[in-house]
N, C-alpha and C positions, 0 to 999 in steps of 0.2 A: 504493500500500500504506500510505498514511497515514504515521504516525510509525515504522512498522516498516521497518528496513533490514536486508538480509542481505548479508554479505560474500561476495565471489566465491570459490568453492571449485572444485577440480577433483579428481575421483577416477577414476583409470584404472589398469587392470592388463592388460598385454598377454598374460599367461600364462594358459592354460587349466589349471585345477587339478583333477586327478582324485584322489579320496580313497577309501580303503577297503581291506579285507583282500584281498591278492593282486591289487591294481589293476594291477600290472605285466603282467597278462595282456592289457592293452589296448595294449601297446607296438606290436605288429604292426599293429593296426587304425589306430592314430594315424599310424604311418609310411606306411601305405597311402594315407592322406588326402593326404600330401605327395608321394606317388609315389616315395618314397625306397627304395633297394635296397642302398646301400653305406654301412655304418655304422662310425664310429670311436667305440669305447667308451672314455671317459676315466675313469681311477680311480687308486688307489694300490696299492702292493704289499701293504700290510697287509690291505686289504679283499679282495684277490685270494686271498691265502693263507688268510684266515679263512673263505672260502667264501661270503661275502656276494654277490660278483659272480655266482657260480654260481646264486644264487637268482633273479637277474635274467635271466641267460642262458637259463635253462630256458623262458622265455617268448618267446624270439626264434627264429623258424623258420630254421634254418641252411640249409634248401633254398631259401628265398625271399630271404634277406638275406645279403650277403657282409659278414662281421664282422672288424674289426681291433681289437685291444685295445692301448691305450696306457696303461701303468701306472706311469709315471715321475714322477707328481705327488707333490710333497712339501708340507708345510705352508708357507703363504705362497708360492704358486707363482711361480717365477722366470721372467723373460723368456726365458732360455735354454730352459727346459723347454717353455714355451708355443710358442715358435718351432719347436722340434723336433717337437712334436705337429702343428703346422700343416703342416710339411713332409711329414710322414707322411700327413696328410689329403689333401694335393694329389697325392702319389705314388700313393695308392690310389684317387684320384678319388672321394672320399667325398662323399655328398650329405646326410648326417645325422650330427650329433654327439650322443652320449648320455653324460652325465656321471653317474657313480654315486659317491656319497660325501658328505662334508661340504662346507663352503664352499670348500675348496681345489680339489678336482676340478671343482666346478661353475664356479668363477671361471676355472680353467684352460680349461675347455670353452668359455666365452664368448670368451676370448682367442684360442683356436685357431680358433673359428668365424669371427672377424673377420679374422685374418691369412690364413687359407686362401683367402679370396675377394679380399682387398685387397693381399696381398703385403707385402713389407718385413718389419719386426719389430714385435712387440707394443709395444715401447718407442716406436714412432712414433705411437701412438694415445692418448697420455695426454690426458685431458680429454673433453669432450662432443662426440659426433658428429664425430670427427676422421677417420673413414673415409668413403668415398664409395659403396662397393658393399655391398649387404645381406650380412650374415654368413650362414654356413651355418645351416640350421635346427638347433635345439638342444632336446633333451629333458633334463630334470633329474630325477634320482632321489635325493633326500636320504636318508642313512643315519644322520643325527643330527637332533636336534630344535631346534637353536639358530640356525643360520646365517641362514635366510630368503633366501639367495642364489637359491633356485629360482624366486623371483618378482620379483627386482630386475633393473634394467637396467645394473648396474655390476659390474665385476670389479676386485678389489684384487690387483695384481701387484707383484713385487719385482724391481728391477734390482740383482742381486748385485754388479755391477761398481762401482756407486756407493753401494751400501747404502741404496737409496732406494725407498720404496713409493709407488705412484701408482695412480690410478683410471682405467680405461678404461671409458667408458660411452656408451651411445646408446639411443634409445628402441626400436630394434628389436634390441637386444642381449639382451633378456630371453628366457628359454626359451619356446618355443612351447607346450610342455606340461610340467607338473610332476606326477609320480606320487608321491603320498604314501601309502606302504604301511606300516602299522604293523608288519607281519610282519618288515620289514627291521631293526627296532629290537630284536628279540628276541635276547638273548645278547650285546649289546654290553657292553663292560666298564663297571663302575660309574664308573671314572675318566673315562670319556667321557660317560656318561649324566648324571652330576651337573652338571658344568660346562656342558654344552650345554643341559640343562634349565633351569638358572639363566639362561643366555643368552637363552633363549626368553622366560622370565618378565620379564627386564629389558627386552627389546624391547617387550613388551606394555605394561609400565608406562610406558616412555618415550613410546610412541605415544599413550597416553591423556592424559598430562600435557603433551605437547608444545604449544608455542604454535602449531604448524602443524596441530594436530589439527582434524578436520572433523566435521560431523554424521554423515558416512558412516563415518569411521575409528574414532570413539570406541566405538560399540557392538561393533565387531569386537575392539578391544583389550580391552574389559571382559570379553567372553566368553572370550577367550584367557586372561586372568588367572584367571577362574573355573575353567576346565578344567585349567590347569596346577596351580593350588593344590589342586584336588580329587584329582589323579592323580599328582603328582610324587613324593611320598614312596614310594608303592607301586611306581612304575616304577623308582626308584633303588635299591630294596632288593636 
């Protein structure tokens, strides 16, 4: 290539992303592809009471799938809560985890999926690929626009006993499928929409200016900045 040199780059995303209005209608079909029938839905009480979870549940055939809801997730999910969810998943012989919510329910779902198949406590898996068995399959359905956890392979968890945050992550820890349904953002409080929207914009800017940015990632970051800038004020009103 003469004087032209190109640095080595890698672009990989393990998550299949489905986008569009009422895309949650595809949950059953995607679960069928995995052969899953017993689902643990991970969320928080606020989303459950607000009826957001019901908008997802209407797309899950109760005659085909056996559903268990775990709604004890709090912000900055704790080891105790994740371990409790994993115990429930094992008790119910779950073969698919579906997380509905922001970053906390999605990260909790990742931890639950790992512990359910590997045993022990989520605190045992701090770091990269500390588990040996594949996690349970995970679907992520974000209800805020800032986290990005629906396509990442890490989960930020909190050990309340030591007041310590840590990351559990592995290349097969990312959700198999992310369902990005704009209808789930309708009616969320302004106090949630504004900071999570700014979070999304910050992620996009950071991605574009990062020293680790690649020819593949920069166009995506630029388009994200454009779309957020164009629509954020109207969405936050």
